[in-house]
C-alpha positions in Angstrom: 196.3 183.7 -1.4 196.6 182.1 -4.7 195.7 183.1 -8.1 193.5 180.2 -9.8 192.5 180.1 -13.5 189.7 177.8 -14.4 189.9 176.6 -17.9 187.5 174.2 -19.9 189.3 172.6 -22.9 191.5 175.8 -23.9 189.0 178.6 -22.9 189.4 180.7 -19.7 186.1 180.3 -18.0 187.1 182.1 -14.6 190.0 183.6 -12.6 189.8 183.9 -8.9 192.0 184.7 -5.9 191.3 181.8 -3.4 192.9 180.7 -0.2 192.7 177.2 -1.0 193.4 175.4 -4.3 190.8 173.0 -5.6 192.1 169.3 -5.9 191.7 167.0 -8.7 188.5 164.9 -8.7 186.7 167.6 -6.7 183.0 168.8 -7.6 182.9 172.5 -8.4 180.2 175.0 -9.5 181.2 177.6 -12.1 178.7 180.4 -13.3 175.9 178.0 -12.3 177.3 175.0 -14.1 178.3 171.8 -12.4 181.7 170.1 -13.1 184.6 168.4 -11.8 188.4 169.2 -11.5 190.2 167.0 -13.9 193.8 168.5 -13.7 195.6 171.2 -11.6 198.8 172.6 -12.7 201.1 174.8 -10.9 202.7 177.6 -13.2 204.7 179.2 -10.1 204.1 179.1 -6.4 201.2 181.6 -6.5 199.6 180.9 -9.9 197.7 177.7 -10.7 195.7 176.5 -13.7 192.8 174.3 -13.1 191.3 172.2 -15.9 187.5 171.6 -15.6 185.1 169.3 -17.5 181.6 171.0 -17.1 178.4 168.8 -17.6 176.5 169.6 -20.9 173.5 172.0 -20.8 170.3 170.4 -22.1 168.2 173.2 -23.2 164.4 171.8 -23.3 162.6 172.9 -26.5 159.2 174.5 -25.8 156.3 172.4 -27.2 153.7 174.4 -29.1 150.1 173.1 -28.7 148.1 174.3 -31.8 144.9 172.5 -30.7 144.1 175.2 -28.2 144.4 178.2 -30.6 141.0 179.7 -31.9 140.3 178.8 -35.5 139.4 181.7 -37.7 136.2 181.6 -40.0 
């Protein structure tokens, strides 16, 4: 088992114990967000730092339709 630390920029996203370390260029999903492994660094024989670039999340804004509201007298 390997201790794998997932980083985006310098922020720690997730720490997991895995049987297999992800390789560079592999597609990955962390906390429901899709991304790719950009770099894998070995700290020692059981500890790995995996640098990930995640896709940006586009939050759709709710469009308010005022034409359907009742107009007061």
